[in-house]
N, C-alpha and C positions, 0 to 999 in steps of 0.2 A: 337211099333218102332222097327225097325230092328237094329242089331248091328252096321250096317254100318252108318245108320243115327245118332245114338248116338255118335259115334266117330267123325263124321263130325261135329255135333254141338259143342262138347268138344273141338276139335281144333280151330272152329271159336271163341268161347268164349276167349280161351288162347290168340288168336292173338290180340283180342279188348283190353283185360286187358293190355298187353304189351305196345299197343299204347297209352292208357290213362297214363300208367305210364310215358312213355317217354315225353307225352305232358306235363303232371305236372312238371316233372323233368326241363325239359326245361323252363318252366314259372317261376320256383322257381329260377333257376340259373340267368335268365334274371332280376329278382327282386334284387337279390344280387349284380348283377353287377351294377345296378341302384344306390342302396344304397351306393356301395363302390365308385362310381363316385361322388356322393354328399358329401361323408365325405371327399374325398381329395381335391375337388375343392375349392379355397380361395374365400374367402368373397370379393365383389367389392371393388376397391380401393376408400376409402372416397374422396370427393372433396377436402378437407382440406389439405389432403396429396399431392395433385397435385399442389395446389397453396394456401398456408396458407393466403397470404396476400388478396386473393379474398374472403376468407371465414370470416376472421379476419382482416378487414382493420385497419392499423395502426393509423389512426386517431380516431377510436374508441375503438380499443382493444390493449392491451398488450398480445402477445401469444408466446408461447414456446413449441416446440416439445420435447416430451420425450420417450425414448424407455426401454424397459426391458423384463425380461424373463416371467413376469406376468404384468397384467393391472395394479395392485397396485404398481409395480415397475416403470412402465412406467410412471406412475402418479407423483411418487415420483421424479423422474429425471426431468420429466417436470417443477414440482415446484421449484426444485432447481437451474434450469436456470432462471426462472422467479424471483426468490430471488437474484441471481447473477446480474442480470440487475439492480435492484433497489441499490444493495450495491455498484455497480460501479458509479451509478449517484451520490450516497450520498459521495463517497470518493472523488469525483472531488473537491467538495466543503470541504471536510475535509482536503485535502491536503493544499487547500488555506488558510484556518484557521490555520492551524499550522505554514505556512510561516508568517502570520500576526502576531502571538505571538512572533515568532522570532525576527522579525523586530522591533517589540516594545520593545524587552528586558525585556518583564515581567518575574516574578519569575516563576520557574517551567522548565522543560526540554521539549524538543519536544517528547521526548520517552513517558513522561508521557502524554502530550496532544494526542498522536497519540493512545495511550492505551485508553484513555477515549473516544475519536472519534470511535474507533473500537467497543468498547462497546455499544455505542449509536447506531451505525450502524446496529448490529445485534438485538438489541432490537426493534428498530424502523420498521425494515424490517419484523420481524417475527410478530409483534402486527398488523401490517396494510397488511397481506396477507390473511385476513379472507375473502375477497370478491373473492377470486380465485374459477373458476369453470373449469370443464373438458369436453372435447368433448364426448358426448354420446356414439358415435360408434367407440370404440377403435377397432384398425385394426391389425390382425397379418400378418406380411409381409411374403409372402410365400417362399422367398430366405432365409431371415436370422432367421425366425422362432420366431422374436422378436415382442412384442407388441408395437404398436405405437400408442401415443394420443397426446393430446394437452392440456396444462394449459392456462387459459387464463382469463384476467381481464377486464370486462366493464369500461372504464374510467369513465363515467358519474355515473355508480353505485358505483364504489369505491370512488370516490370523495365525494359523500354524506357522507360515512363513515369517511372520513379522514377529511373532512372538519373543524370539531372544533378543532382539533390539529393545524392544519396549521393558522386557523384564530388566535388562541392564541399566536403563535409565532410571526405573522406579526403585531399583536396589541401591544405585549410587546416592540418589538424593535422600532416601531413608537413612543410610548408613552415615552420611555426612551431618545430617541433622541429629540423630540421636548420639552420634559420637560426640559431637560438638557439646551437646547437654550434660554428658558425662566427665567432660573435662573440668578438672578441679581448678587449675590455674586461670585466672581471670583475663590475662592478655591472651593467652593461646586460645581459650574458649571464644573470644570476641573474634579473633582471626579465623578459627574453624567456622563460627557461624556466617562470617562475611563471605567465605568461600562456599558454603552452602547456599547464600543468596546469589553469588555469581552464577552458580551451576543452574540454580532454578530459573534465572533469567537468559540462561545461556542458550546457544543454538541446538546443543545435543539433547537437552531435556525438553525443551520448548518443542522441537520438532516431533520427537519420539512421543510426548504426550498427545499433542493435538493431532497426529496422525493415526494413533491408536483409537482416539476418540472418534473420529471421522470414520474409521474402518469398522470398529465394533464397539459400540458404547458399553454395552453391558460387561463385556470382558475387560475392557480399559477400565471401568469403574473398579472392578474387583481386583486388577492388578496394581493399580495406583492408590488402592484406598490410604495405605500408610503415608505414602508421599503426598497425596492430596491432603491427608489431616495434619502434616507439618507446614504446609504453606501458610494459613492463617496466621499461626503464632510467630512465624519465622522472622520476619521483619521487626516485629516489636522486641523479640527477645535478643535479635542482633544489635538493635539500637541500644538497648539496656546494657548489653555486654560491654559495649564500646564505651558508652557513658561512665562506666565502673572501672575501665582499663587505662587509668592516667599514665603518662610516659613522662619520665625525666630525661632531658637532653643534656649532652656534652658534646660540644663542637669544638674541634682543634685542626689546624688553626682556623681563624675566622677574621672577617674584615668588616668592621662597623656592624656586627650581629647579621650580616647578610644572610649567612648559611642558617644559622639558628631561627632568625625570623621565617625563612622560607620553610624549615622543618616543621616549625609550631604550625604555620598555615596549613602544610600538607596533612599533618596529623588532624588538625581541626576539621578539615574538609572531608576526612575519613571518618570522623564522628569520635576521634579519640582525643580526650584532653590532655594538654601538657601541663605537669605539675611544676610548680615553682621550686618544690623541695624534694629531694629523694625520697625522704621517708613518707611522703603523701603519694607515692607513684606505685603502679604495679609492675612497671618494667622501665628498664634504662635503655636509650638510645644512644650509642656512642658513634659520631660522625667523625671519620678523618679525612681531611683534605689534602689533596695532592695538587698544588698550585700548577705543576707541570710547566714550569719555565723552560722554554726551547733555546737551546744554544745558538747565537746569530752571531755575524762579524760586527765589531763595533760600528755604529753609525748607521745600522739598517734597520733600527727599531727594535721594540721588545714585543716577544711572542709568548703566549701562554697557550696551554692545551691542558684545561683544568678537568679534574675528576675527584670522586670522593666515594668512599665505601662507608656503610652503615650497618651495624650490627645492634639489634633488638634483644636484649636478655630479660627473661622473665625474672623478677623478683620473688614470685610465690611458688617457683619449680625448681628449687635449687640451682638457681643461677643458669637455666637451659636456655641455649639461644633458640629465639623464636622466629627471628625473620632477619635475614641478611639480603642487602641490595648494593648496587653499584650504579652511579649516574656518572655521565660524561657530558661535557658540553663543547660547542664547537670551538676551534681555535680563534683567539682573541689577540689583537695587537694595537699597538699605538708607538708613536714616537717617544713619548713621554712615558717613562717606566711606571710611574704610579698611576697613571690613567690606564696603562695596558692592564694592571694588576686589579684596578678596579673594574674594568670590563669583564675580566676573567671570572671575579666572584659574582658579579651580577649575572652573567650568563649561567654560571653552576647554579646559583641559588634559583633562578627561574626553571631549569631543568629538573631540579629536585622537587620543586612544587607541582610540576606537570607530571613527574613519574611516581612519586611515593605514595599517593592515594590509591592509584591502581594496583600497586604490590600489596597494599594492605587488605585488599579486597580479592585477592586472587584464590 
């Protein structure tokens, strides 16, 4: 082979190599561009994001959307909104129950009642969100870069879990109300109706009924049908029963009528009239006072730790004991023995007036 031929072959090979290299480079660049395009393209918008009610219709689901920097945070926020829905439903009934307690004039403040209702709301909602599920296709919004998801509950599925609690509340109120109606003794009937009122306005029934309503209105209405029917006449019947269950008082010992006057006020506050004569009463309340004189060395003053016990006996039920209670007051003292005794009776009378109305509605 001549030198010219060798040079020609070398040049030709060099040109082919450069062409192949350029082709490979171009192919690689195309592949990289394709991968980059795939990486930056957003996932398709889920159907539930476009129309949540279409995917999770309200008659079957309770669904709330949540957003966050991660899928976990998005789920957490969705769950928080779902819980807030139930808390709002329960608070509607809670507010009504507080008003009922205030109207009845029962012992305890609205602040205390509010605190107990709030605690019950928190416990009930947390305990009954076990049937929550989440959308499997959490989506990252291309504009906000946040993840979006849905927390939802299937009403039928969750109802099966919650049904025993709701059933217990419905049955308890129904049994209390109709059991009180069947009681022949006037004073005992009044007590039982008062107990029913307290349960109807209490945290157990209030949270159970309202959570059931928020979870599955149709099933809740069917389950609580009898209990709901008892609510309208309950307060009227309880008030009537108390007005017709007069109490005769016997208080020994006493000081200037302090204990008797306090007991009279307490019964009146709870809706029970106090009869002047035993024959006009439906029950007798016997109160025994223990002055509680505390032994002390001479010259150190006089100290009392007073207490009392009370027993209400129904006159229309063969003398059956209907209610017992105990009241204690803080220790009282003075240098003068008479003043110390007066302070003891005054403190005990106030404690009786504060305590007894609540016991009559338990």
